[in-house]
C-alpha positions as CSV (number, residue, x, y, z in Angstrom):
1,M,0.3,50.4,42.8
2,M,0.7,49.0,39.2
3,N,1.8,51.4,36.6
4,Q,-1.0,51.6,34.0
5,N,1.5,52.3,31.3
6,S,3.5,49.1,32.0
7,P,3.5,46.4,29.3
8,L,1.1,43.5,29.8
9,V,3.8,40.9,29.1
10,K,7.3,40.7,30.5
11,Y,8.9,40.6,27.1
12,N,7.9,42.0,23.7
13,I,8.9,40.4,20.4
14,D,10.7,43.1,18.3
15,K,11.5,41.2,15.1
16,I,11.6,37.8,13.3
17,E,14.7,36.0,12.3
18,T,15.5,32.6,10.9
19,T,17.3,29.7,12.5
20,D,19.4,26.8,11.2
21,E,18.0,24.4,13.8
22,I,15.6,21.6,12.7
23,L,12.2,22.5,14.2
24,S,8.9,20.7,13.5
25,G,5.3,21.7,14.1
26,R,4.2,18.1,13.4
27,A,6.5,16.2,15.8
28,G,3.7,13.7,16.5
29,L,4.2,12.2,13.0
30,T,7.4,10.5,14.3
31,L,5.1,8.1,16.2
32,I,3.2,7.3,13.1
33,T,6.3,6.6,11.0
34,R,7.7,4.4,13.8
35,Y,4.4,2.5,13.9
36,L,4.3,2.1,10.1
37,K,7.8,0.6,10.0
38,S,7.1,-1.6,13.0
39,I,4.1,-3.3,11.6
40,G,5.7,-3.7,8.1
41,I,3.0,-2.0,6.0
42,L,5.6,-0.1,4.0
43,N,7.4,-3.3,3.1
44,L,4.1,-4.9,2.1
45,L,3.1,-2.1,-0.1
46,S,6.5,-1.9,-1.8
47,K,6.4,-5.7,-2.6
48,V,2.8,-5.6,-3.9
49,F,3.6,-2.6,-6.2
50,S,7.2,-3.4,-7.0
51,F,6.4,-3.1,-10.7
52,L,6.1,0.7,-10.2
53,K,9.9,1.0,-9.6
54,K,11.7,0.3,-12.8
55,N,15.1,1.7,-11.8
56,K,17.1,2.8,-8.8
57,K,16.8,6.5,-9.4
58,G,14.7,8.7,-7.2
59,S,12.9,7.8,-4.0
60,T,12.3,4.2,-3.0
61,L,8.8,2.8,-2.9
62,I,9.0,2.5,0.9
63,S,9.8,6.2,1.1
64,I,7.0,7.1,-1.4
65,F,4.3,5.1,0.5
66,N,5.6,6.5,3.8
67,Q,5.3,10.1,2.6
68,I,1.8,9.6,1.1
69,I,0.4,7.8,4.2
70,C,1.9,10.5,6.5
71,F,0.3,13.1,4.1
72,F,-3.1,11.6,4.9
73,F,-2.4,11.4,8.6
74,D,-1.2,15.0,8.6
75,G,-4.4,16.3,7.0
76,T,-3.3,19.9,6.8
77,S,-4.3,20.1,3.2
78,F,-5.3,17.5,0.6
79,H,-4.2,19.5,-2.4
80,L,-1.2,17.9,-4.1
81,N,0.7,21.1,-4.1
82,R,1.1,20.5,-0.3
83,F,4.0,18.2,-1.3
84,D,5.8,21.2,-2.8
85,D,5.6,23.0,0.6
86,L,6.8,19.9,2.5
87,K,9.7,19.3,0.1
88,T,11.6,22.2,1.6
89,D,10.5,21.7,5.2
90,T,13.5,20.1,7.0
91,G,11.5,19.7,10.3
92,Y,8.7,17.8,8.6
93,A,11.2,15.6,6.7
94,A,13.0,14.8,9.9
95,S,9.7,14.0,11.7
96,I,8.8,11.4,9.2
97,E,12.4,10.1,9.1
98,T,13.0,11.0,5.5
99,A,16.1,12.7,3.9
100,L,15.3,16.1,2.5
101,E,16.5,15.1,-1.0
102,D,14.0,12.2,-1.0
103,M,11.0,14.3,-0.3
104,L,8.4,14.2,-3.1
105,S,7.1,17.1,-5.1
106,S,3.6,17.4,-6.4
107,H,4.8,16.4,-9.9
108,S,6.4,13.2,-8.7
109,V,3.2,12.3,-6.8
110,K,1.1,12.9,-9.9
111,R,3.5,10.7,-11.9
112,F,3.3,8.0,-9.3
113,F,-0.6,7.8,-9.3
114,K,-0.6,8.1,-13.1
115,N,1.5,4.9,-13.4
116,I,-1.1,2.8,-11.5
117,T,-3.4,1.5,-14.3
118,I,-7.0,0.4,-13.7
119,V,-5.8,-3.2,-14.1
120,R,-3.4,-2.9,-11.2
121,V,-5.4,-0.6,-8.9
122,W,-7.3,-3.5,-7.5
123,L,-4.1,-4.7,-5.8
124,F,-4.9,-2.2,-3.1
125,R,-7.9,-4.5,-2.1
126,K,-5.4,-7.3,-1.5
127,V,-3.6,-5.0,0.9
128,L,-6.8,-4.2,2.7
129,H,-7.5,-7.9,3.0
130,R,-4.1,-8.5,4.5
131,L,-4.8,-5.7,7.0
132,F,-8.1,-7.3,7.9
133,L,-6.5,-10.7,8.6
134,W,-3.8,-8.9,10.6
135,R,-6.5,-7.4,12.9
136,L,-8.4,-10.7,13.1
137,S,-5.3,-12.4,14.3
138,I,-4.8,-9.8,17.0
139,E,-8.4,-9.2,18.2
140,K,-9.7,-12.8,17.7
141,P,-13.5,-12.2,17.6
142,E,-15.9,-14.9,18.6
143,V,-18.4,-13.8,16.0
144,I,-17.6,-11.7,12.9
145,K,-20.3,-9.2,12.0
146,L,-19.7,-7.5,8.7
147,G,-21.6,-4.4,7.4
148,V,-21.9,-3.4,3.7
149,D,-23.0,0.0,2.4
150,T,-22.2,2.6,-0.2
151,M,-20.7,6.0,0.5
152,V,-21.3,9.1,-1.7
153,M,-18.2,11.2,-2.3
154,D,-19.3,14.7,-3.3
155,N,-17.3,16.0,-6.3
156,D,-20.0,18.3,-7.5
157,E,-17.6,21.2,-8.0
158,A,-15.2,19.2,-10.2
159,E,-15.1,20.6,-13.7
160,R,-14.2,17.2,-15.3
161,R,-13.7,13.8,-13.7
162,E,-14.0,10.4,-15.1
163,G,-16.8,8.5,-13.3
164,V,-18.3,11.6,-11.6
165,E,-22.0,11.2,-12.1
166,P,-25.3,12.2,-10.3
167,T,-25.9,10.2,-7.0
168,Y,-29.0,9.6,-5.0
169,K,-28.0,12.5,-2.7
170,K,-28.5,14.9,-5.6
171,V,-24.8,15.7,-6.0
172,K,-22.3,14.5,-8.6
173,G,-19.5,12.3,-7.4
174,F,-18.4,8.7,-6.8
175,Q,-20.3,6.0,-4.9
176,P,-17.9,3.2,-3.8
177,L,-19.3,0.0,-2.2
178,Q,-17.6,-0.6,1.2
179,M,-17.5,-3.4,3.7
180,Y,-17.0,-2.7,7.5
181,W,-15.9,-4.7,10.5
182,G,-16.5,-2.5,13.5
183,R,-14.5,0.7,13.0
184,Y,-12.4,-0.9,10.2
185,L,-13.1,-0.5,6.5
186,I,-11.9,-3.9,5.2
187,D,-12.8,-3.9,1.5
188,A,-14.2,-1.5,-1.1
189,I,-15.0,-1.3,-4.8
190,F,-14.5,2.2,-6.2
191,R,-17.4,3.0,-8.5
192,N,-19.0,5.8,-10.4
193,G,-21.8,8.0,-9.0
194,K,-24.7,6.1,-10.6
195,A,-23.8,2.8,-9.1
196,H,-26.5,2.0,-6.5
197,S,-26.3,-0.4,-3.6
198,N,-27.0,-3.6,-5.6
199,H,-25.4,-2.4,-8.8
200,G,-24.2,-5.3,-10.9
201,N,-22.6,-8.3,-9.0
202,H,-20.3,-6.2,-6.9
203,V,-21.8,-7.0,-3.5
204,Y,-21.9,-10.8,-4.3
205,R,-18.3,-10.8,-5.4
206,M,-17.2,-8.9,-2.3
207,V,-19.1,-11.1,0.2
208,R,-17.8,-14.3,-1.4
209,A,-14.2,-13.0,-1.4
210,I,-14.2,-11.9,2.2
211,V,-15.9,-15.1,3.4
212,R,-13.4,-17.2,1.5
213,L,-10.6,-15.1,3.0
214,I,-11.8,-15.7,6.6
215,R,-12.4,-19.4,6.1
216,K,-9.0,-20.0,4.5
217,N,-6.8,-17.8,6.7
218,Y,-8.6,-17.3,10.1
219,S,-11.2,-19.9,10.9
220,T,-13.3,-22.5,9.1
221,S,-16.0,-22.4,11.7
222,V,-16.3,-18.9,13.2
223,P,-19.9,-17.6,12.7
224,I,-20.1,-14.8,10.2
225,V,-23.1,-12.4,10.0
226,L,-23.7,-9.9,7.2
227,L,-25.7,-6.7,8.0
228,A,-27.2,-4.4,5.3
229,D,-30.0,-1.9,4.8
230,S,-33.0,-2.4,2.5
231,G,-31.0,-1.2,-0.5
232,F,-29.5,-4.7,-0.5
233,F,-32.8,-6.6,0.0
234,D,-32.5,-9.3,-2.6
235,Q,-33.2,-13.0,-2.9
236,K,-29.9,-13.6,-4.7
237,L,-27.8,-12.1,-1.8
238,I,-29.8,-14.1,0.8
239,G,-29.3,-17.3,-1.3
240,L,-25.5,-16.5,-1.4
241,C,-25.4,-16.2,2.4
242,E,-27.2,-19.6,2.7
243,E,-24.7,-21.1,0.2
244,L,-21.7,-19.8,2.1
245,G,-23.2,-20.8,5.5
246,I,-23.2,-17.3,6.9
247,G,-26.0,-15.3,8.6
248,I,-27.7,-12.2,7.1
249,I,-29.6,-9.4,8.7
250,V,-31.1,-7.1,6.1
251,G,-33.7,-4.5,6.0
252,G,-36.9,-5.4,4.1
253,K,-39.5,-3.5,2.2
254,M,-43.0,-2.8,3.5
255,Y,-45.3,-4.4,0.8
256,E,-49.0,-4.0,1.0
257,D,-49.7,-7.7,2.0
258,I,-47.2,-7.2,5.0
259,K,-49.0,-4.0,6.0
260,D,-52.3,-5.8,6.0
261,Y,-50.8,-8.7,8.1
262,I,-49.4,-6.3,10.6
263,T,-52.7,-4.4,10.9
264,E,-54.6,-7.7,11.6
265,T,-52.0,-9.0,14.1
266,P,-53.5,-8.9,17.7
267,A,-51.9,-6.5,20.2
268,E,-50.9,-9.4,22.5
269,C,-48.6,-10.7,19.8
270,F,-46.4,-7.6,20.2
271,S,-43.6,-7.2,22.8
272,E,-41.6,-4.3,24.0
273,Y,-37.9,-4.0,23.8
274,R,-35.7,-1.3,25.3
275,G,-32.1,-1.0,24.1
276,N,-29.5,1.4,22.7
277,G,-31.5,4.2,24.3
278,N,-34.6,3.5,22.3
279,T,-37.8,1.6,22.9
280,W,-39.6,-0.5,20.2
281,Y,-42.7,-2.5,19.8
282,Y,-41.9,-5.7,17.8
283,T,-43.3,-8.9,16.6
284,E,-41.9,-11.7,14.5
285,F,-43.2,-14.0,11.8
286,G,-42.2,-15.9,8.7
287,D,-42.4,-14.6,5.1
288,R,-41.7,-15.8,1.6
289,R,-42.0,-13.4,-1.3
290,S,-43.9,-14.9,-4.3
291,S,-40.6,-15.4,-6.3
292,W,-38.7,-16.9,-3.4
293,D,-38.0,-20.5,-2.8
294,R,-37.6,-20.3,1.0
295,F,-39.1,-18.7,4.1
296,M,-37.2,-16.1,6.1
297,R,-37.6,-15.0,9.6
298,V,-39.0,-11.4,9.8
299,I,-39.0,-9.0,12.7
300,Y,-41.3,-6.0,12.5
301,T,-40.3,-3.0,14.7
302,K,-41.8,0.4,15.4
303,P,-40.1,2.8,17.8
304,I,-42.2,4.3,20.6
305,A,-39.6,6.4,22.4
306,D,-36.3,8.1,21.3
307,D,-32.9,8.2,22.8
308,D,-34.1,10.7,25.5
309,G,-37.1,8.6,26.5
310,Q,-39.5,11.0,24.9
311,V,-42.6,9.3,23.5
312,L,-42.8,9.7,19.7
313,L,-45.9,10.8,17.9
314,E,-47.5,8.3,15.5
315,F,-46.3,10.0,12.4
316,E,-42.7,10.0,13.8
317,R,-42.6,6.3,14.2
318,P,-40.9,4.7,11.2
319,E,-41.8,1.1,10.7
320,T,-38.9,-1.3,9.9
321,L,-38.8,-4.9,8.6
322,I,-35.8,-7.0,9.4
323,Y,-35.2,-10.2,7.4
324,T,-32.8,-12.8,8.8
325,N,-31.8,-16.4,8.5
326,L,-30.6,-16.5,12.1
327,G,-32.8,-18.7,14.3
328,L,-33.8,-21.0,11.4
329,N,-32.7,-24.6,10.9
330,N,-29.4,-23.9,9.1
331,E,-25.7,-24.1,9.6
332,I,-25.2,-20.6,10.8
333,T,-27.7,-21.0,13.6
334,K,-26.1,-24.3,14.6
335,S,-22.6,-22.7,14.7
336,I,-23.8,-19.9,16.9
337,L,-25.5,-22.2,19.3
338,T,-22.3,-24.1,19.8
339,L,-20.6,-21.0,21.2
340,K,-19.8,-20.9,24.9
341,G,-21.7,-18.5,27.2
342,E,-24.8,-16.7,26.1
343,S,-24.9,-17.9,22.5
344,K,-28.6,-17.7,22.2
345,T,-28.5,-13.9,22.7
346,H,-27.1,-13.7,19.2
347,I,-30.3,-15.0,17.6
348,S,-33.0,-13.6,19.9
349,P,-35.4,-11.0,18.5
350,Q,-33.8,-8.4,20.8
351,A,-30.3,-9.2,19.5
352,I,-31.5,-9.0,15.9
353,I,-33.1,-5.6,16.5
354,R,-30.0,-4.4,18.3
355,A,-27.6,-5.6,15.6
356,Y,-29.6,-4.1,12.8
357,H,-29.9,-0.7,14.4
358,L,-26.2,-0.7,15.4
359,R,-25.6,-1.1,11.7
360,G,-26.0,2.7,11.6
361,R,-22.5,2.9,13.0
362,D,-21.3,2.2,9.5
363,E,-22.4,5.8,8.8
364,L,-20.1,6.9,11.6
365,V,-17.2,5.1,9.9
366,N,-18.0,7.0,6.7
367,R,-18.1,10.2,8.6
368,G,-14.8,9.3,10.2
369,L,-13.2,8.5,6.8
370,K,-14.4,11.9,5.4
371,D,-13.0,13.7,8.5
372,F,-9.7,11.8,8.0
373,G,-9.4,12.3,4.3
374,S,-11.2,14.1,1.5
375,E,-14.3,13.5,-0.5
376,Q,-13.0,15.5,-3.4
377,L,-10.5,13.6,-5.5
378,P,-7.6,15.4,-7.3
379,F,-7.3,13.7,-10.7
380,I,-9.2,13.6,-14.0
381,R,-8.5,9.9,-14.7
382,F,-10.7,7.3,-13.0
383,S,-7.8,4.9,-12.2
384,S,-5.6,7.6,-10.6
385,N,-8.6,8.7,-8.4
386,A,-9.2,5.1,-7.5
387,A,-5.6,4.6,-6.4
388,Y,-5.7,7.8,-4.3
389,Y,-9.0,6.6,-2.7
390,Y,-7.6,3.2,-1.8
391,L,-4.4,4.6,-0.3
392,M,-6.7,6.9,1.7
393,L,-8.6,3.9,2.9
394,I,-5.4,2.0,3.8
395,S,-4.2,5.1,5.8
396,F,-7.6,5.3,7.5
397,F,-7.4,1.6,8.5
398,L,-3.9,2.2,9.9
399,F,-5.3,5.2,11.8
400,E,-7.9,3.1,13.5
401,A,-5.4,0.3,14.2
402,F,-2.9,2.8,15.7
403,K,-5.5,4.1,18.1
404,K,-6.4,0.6,19.1
405,D,-2.8,-0.6,19.6
406,M,-1.8,2.5,21.6
407,G,-4.5,1.6,24.2
408,S,-7.7,3.3,25.3
409,D,-5.9,4.5,28.5
410,V,-4.0,6.9,26.3
411,I,-5.9,7.5,23.1
412,S,-9.7,7.2,22.8
413,P,-10.6,4.7,20.0
414,V,-13.7,6.8,19.1
415,W,-11.7,10.0,18.4
416,Y,-12.1,11.5,14.9
417,A,-9.0,12.4,13.0
418,S,-9.4,16.2,13.7
419,T,-9.3,15.6,17.5
420,F,-6.4,13.2,17.2
421,R,-4.4,15.6,15.0
422,R,-4.9,18.5,17.4
423,R,-3.9,16.5,20.4
424,Y,-1.1,14.2,19.2
425,L,0.3,15.4,15.8
426,D,0.3,19.2,16.1
427,I,3.0,19.4,18.7
428,A,6.3,21.3,18.5
429,G,9.5,19.5,18.5
430,K,13.3,20.0,17.9
431,I,15.4,17.4,16.1
432,I,19.1,17.3,16.9
433,R,22.0,15.0,16.1
434,T,24.4,14.1,19.0
435,G,26.5,11.1,19.9
436,R,25.6,9.4,16.6
437,Q,21.9,9.6,17.6
438,I,19.0,11.6,16.2
439,I,16.8,12.9,19.1
440,L,13.4,14.5,19.1
441,K,13.0,17.0,21.9
442,V,9.7,18.2,23.2
443,T,8.7,20.2,26.3
444,A,8.4,18.4,29.5
445,A,4.7,19.3,29.8
446,I,3.9,17.8,26.4
447,R,5.9,14.7,27.1
448,R,4.1,14.1,30.4
449,A,0.6,15.1,29.3
450,L,0.6,13.0,26.2
451,Y,2.4,10.0,27.7
452,L,4.9,10.1,24.8
453,D,7.3,7.7,26.5
454,L,4.6,5.1,26.7
455,L,3.5,5.7,23.1
456,W,7.1,5.5,21.9
457,E,7.3,2.0,23.4
458,R,3.9,0.8,22.3
459,S,4.4,2.0,18.7
460,S,7.0,-0.7,18.1
461,L,5.2,-3.6,19.9
462,S,2.3,-4.3,17.6
463,K,2.3,-7.6,15.8
464,P,3.8,-7.2,12.3
465,I,1.6,-7.9,9.3
466,E,4.1,-10.2,7.8
467,L,3.5,-12.7,10.6
468,V,-0.1,-13.2,9.5
469,T,-0.4,-16.6,7.7
């Protein structure tokens, strides 16, 4: 019979002592560093921002960018004094393959961001563009669907920040304009909080720049479709898309004359569409606003059942107008119809409805970015916060690319950063030097469960960015 007074564990810990061995609680960051070096992003950043390094003293630009990107991947804390803790952590330094004497302090990081002026901060957009072309060359899409939207960054608790202003979400902060391609954030304009969706000419400049980039470096004929909500409903944007020969699917506004037209439309003119877990009534017609010089194809939708198949009450059925130039006699329609396979499915009413409502995935990308990084920015100066924001965007792009390149059989591409960190970064490891080699040791259970041998191989096989023409 078991003695009731016996200890519950075989061994009890009596005291704590220190060790000279190099141990790490973020051993998974070694895979990230290996991946960053393999694809050449650190070399690219150091070339673009070579003007920041005026002498050979201190850490190299490659080491600085490696530490800052790993700082975002790590995500333990986004306070800059986190660098002071890491500066003396031999295990963390070894995990990201950096000599301890080259580790950054919070003061050196602040100096680094302070040296990036507002004139030079836009160079980060060029890096995002190169990353976009890199993924295009790997994934080779048949049709490129781009989303555009704003994202509110809540800095309401900041005592003083340049550019922090009231936003439409009733908090003070920043409101950058962002462009999406699937799960990738491919371009952004960092803006103050009052900058609404169609503020200034930002969206027109962004669309024109990205289309020119695709046409020059990827394909002169691939169909491009822009998706946006009703905040971007504007004749000038529609006219720009026509000028560039690309498609647009944009939310419209329910004016009184359109309400009257819908009310007078016979019931037999409506059809039912089931997709994405929802059911809609829809009809389509042509519309031209009084100040417009062209007609647009319009699809009116009204949901009748939600994701669970439950019928919605009348007051719960939001009406939606979708304006598009797809399906009209124009270049973008002709380019889509020349595609092999089911090309017409891209311009059918059902496809337009599906594409517009899937545009809501951009919000999931925003949520993923906020889970990966931080809404609250650390500096007083606008240019320093902009540089911090863009490096966070670049790190987030690399995070999405890393998941994709490692393969869905190992890492789910839909994981948020918090799940990824818990599974793959927060693992214990021991770094040793033997036989002129540096070896990371983990337990057999972790090595087997996380397929670390496979990830080690795949982390160096992705196509380098420098090979993109």
